[in-house]
DOVODREN-486320 format. One record per residue: x, y, z of N, C-alpha, C in turn; residue in three letters. Coordinates in pm, whole numbers, padded with zeros to 5 digits, always signed. Layout:
BEGIN
XYZXYZXYZALA
...
***
This chain:
BEGIN
+16169+10180+05292+16195+10115+05418+16316+10025+05403MET
+16408+10039+05495+16529+09957+05490+16499+09817+05540LYS
+16587+09724+05505+16564+09584+05536+16557+09558+05687GLN
+16646+09621+05764+16644+09594+05908+16521+09655+05975TYR
+16466+09763+05921+16340+09816+05973+16227+09716+05949HIS
+16226+09659+05830+16126+09558+05798+16141+09435+05887PHE
+16266+09391+05908+16290+09273+05991+16244+09294+06135ASP
+16277+09409+06191+16238+09439+06330+16087+09451+06341VAL
+16024+09517+06245+15878+09530+06248+15810+09395+06235SER
+15862+09310+06147+15805+09177+06130+15824+09093+06256PHE
+15939+09104+06321+15965+09030+06443+15871+09074+06555LEU
+15849+09204+06570+15755+09254+06672+15613+09206+06645CYS
+15571+09212+06521+15438+09166+06487+15426+09015+06508LEU
+15530+08940+06476+15530+08795+06495+15521+08759+06643PHE
+15595+08832+06729+15587+08806+06873+15449+08836+06928MET
+15388+08945+06881+15254+08979+06929+15151+08876+06885PHE
+15161+08831+06761+15070+08726+06714+15091+08598+06795VAL
+15216+08567+06830+15243+08452+06916+15179+08466+07053GLY
+15182+08589+07108+15115+08613+07236+14964+08592+07224MET
+14906+08640+07114+14762+08622+07094+14726+08474+07079LEU
+14806+08400+07004+14780+08258+06985+14793+08182+07116VAL
+14895+08216+07194+14915+08151+07325+14796+08178+07416LYS
+14748+08301+07419+14633+08334+07505+14506+08267+07455SER
+14492+08253+07325+14374+08189+07268+14373+08039+07296TRP
+14489+07973+07278+14496+07829+07300+14479+07795+07448ILE
+14546+07870+07535+14540+07840+07678+14421+07904+07747MET
+14344+07986+07673+14226+08055+07725+14258+08137+07850GLU
+14361+08220+07838+14405+08305+07948+14393+08453+07911THR
+14282+08490+07848+14265+08629+07805+14265+08725+07924TRP
+14196+08690+08029+14184+08780+08144+14317+08795+08218ALA
+14392+08686+08231+14520+08693+08302+14626+08766+08220GLU
+14616+08759+08086+14716+08820+07999+14673+08956+07946ASP
+14575+09018+08007+14521+09144+07957+14627+09254+07954CYS
+14703+09269+08060+14806+09374+08067+14916+09348+07965VAL
+14957+09223+07951+15061+09189+07856+15014+09212+07712GLU
+14889+09176+07683+14837+09195+07549+14820+09342+07514LEU
+14775+09422+07610+14762+09566+07585+14898+09633+07568LEU
+14995+09593+07649+15131+09647+07635+15192+09605+07502SER
+15170+09481+07463+15220+09434+07335+15155+09506+07217GLY
+15024+09531+07226+14954+09603+07120+15005+09746+07108ALA
+15027+09812+07221+15083+09947+07218+15223+09946+07159LEU
+15303+09846+07194+15437+09836+07138+15437+09811+06989GLY
+15345+09729+06941+15336+09703+06797+15294+09830+06723VAL
+15201+09905+06779+15159+10029+06716+15276+10128+06709ILE
+15351+10139+06818+15466+10230+06820+15576+10182+06725CYS
+15591+10052+06710+15695+09998+06623+15657+10009+06475CYS
+15534+09978+06442+15492+09980+06301+15459+10120+06251LEU
+15404+10203+06337+15362+10337+06296+15422+10443+06389PHE
+15555+10462+06386+15616+10557+06481+15580+10702+06454PRO
+15555+10738+06328+15520+10878+06299+15381+10912+06351GLU
+15289+10818+06339+15151+10844+06381+15133+10833+06532GLU
+15218+10759+06600+15200+10740+06744+15284+10835+06828SER
+15350+10930+06765+15434+11025+06838+15354+11152+06867THR
+15362+11197+06990+15297+11321+07029+15399+11433+07028PHE
+15358+11549+06984+15448+11664+06979+15417+11764+07088GLY
+15497+11869+07090+15479+11975+07189+15536+12103+07132TYR
+15492+12215+07187+15542+12343+07144+15682+12367+07202TRP
+15764+12436+07127+15896+12473+07175+15886+12585+07278GLY
+16002+12636+07320+16005+12740+07424+15932+12866+07380TRP
+15946+12904+07256+15888+13031+07213+15754+13014+07143SER
+15700+12896+07138+15573+12865+07071+15577+12899+06922HIS
+15694+12898+06864+15707+12920+06720+15733+12791+06644ARG
+15766+12689+06717+15801+12564+06651+15734+12447+06721GLN
+15677+12358+06642+15616+12235+06693+15722+12127+06690TRP
+15752+12068+06802+15858+11969+06811+15800+11830+06835ARG
+15864+11731+06778+15826+11593+06799+15949+11514+06840THR
+15932+11413+06923+16046+11328+06959+16098+11255+06835PRO
+16222+11211+06839+16276+11138+06723+16197+11010+06696PRO
+16178+10981+06570+16101+10864+06529+16171+10736+06574ILE
+16302+10733+06570+16377+10616+06613+16356+10585+06760GLY
+16341+10688+06841+16316+10668+06984+16179+10604+07006TRP
+16079+10649+06933+15945+10591+06945+15946+10445+06902THR
+16016+10414+06794+16026+10276+06747+16098+10189+06850LYS
+16203+10243+06912+16278+10169+07014+16190+10140+07135PHE
+16113+10236+07180+16023+10216+07293+15919+10110+07260VAL
+15868+10109+07137+15774+10006+07096+15835+09868+07097GLY
+15959+09857+07051+16028+09728+07051+16047+09677+07193ILE
+16086+09765+07283+16106+09726+07423+15974+09683+07487VAL
+15866+09754+07458+15736+09716+07512+15693+09577+07464LEU
+15714+09550+07337+15677+09418+07285+15764+09310+07347VAL
+15893+09335+07361+15982+09235+07421+15945+09206+07566LEU
+15918+09310+07644+15880+09290+07784+15746+09217+07796LEU
+15650+09256+07713+15520+09190+07719+15530+09044+07675ALA
+15609+09016+07573+15624+08878+07528+15697+08794+07632ALA
+15797+08851+07696+15868+08778+07802+15773+08743+07916TYR
+15695+08840+07960+15602+08815+08071+15492+08717+08030CYS
+15448+08725+07907+15341+08636+07862+15390+08492+07848SER
+15506+08473+07790+15554+08338+07763+15615+08269+07885PHE
+15668+08346+07981+15728+08283+08098+15633+08277+08217THR
+15520+08346+08209+15426+08345+08320+15464+08441+08431GLY
+15556+08530+08404+15598+08628+08504+15486+08729+08528SER
+15472+08774+08650+15365+08868+08687+15418+09006+08725LYS
+15544+09035+08699+15598+09163+08744+15542+09278+08661TRP
+15506+09257+08534+15445+09363+08455+15306+09394+08507LEU
+15231+09291+08546+15099+09313+08606+15112+09391+08736ASP
+15209+09355+08819+15227+09423+08947+15274+09566+08927GLU
+15354+09591+08825+15403+09726+08801+15289+09816+08751MET
+15200+09763+08668+15091+09842+08612+14978+09859+08711VAL
+14939+09751+08776+14823+09759+08865+14857+09804+09007THR
+14983+09797+09042+15024+09849+09172+15039+09750+09276GLY
***
């Protein structure tokens, strides 16, 4: 594992732990449910991109294709950043986007 992969993974995990601590101290588990679930999904995609990637059959069903691992890691990083932003600033746009 390269150093910047470790740094990014550690930063995502640190932000998610910060979200958990903030929800625990302020006792806002129910209000932060969407942010915490999005953050957990992002951490899983960031830390374990090979295991969280779904594949599909190619055009001729002779080859099993998977999305690039870097793309999965990038999506996980973005999910954690968005969830942390909404959790720490009190923004409700992620809740509105998910719940409708």
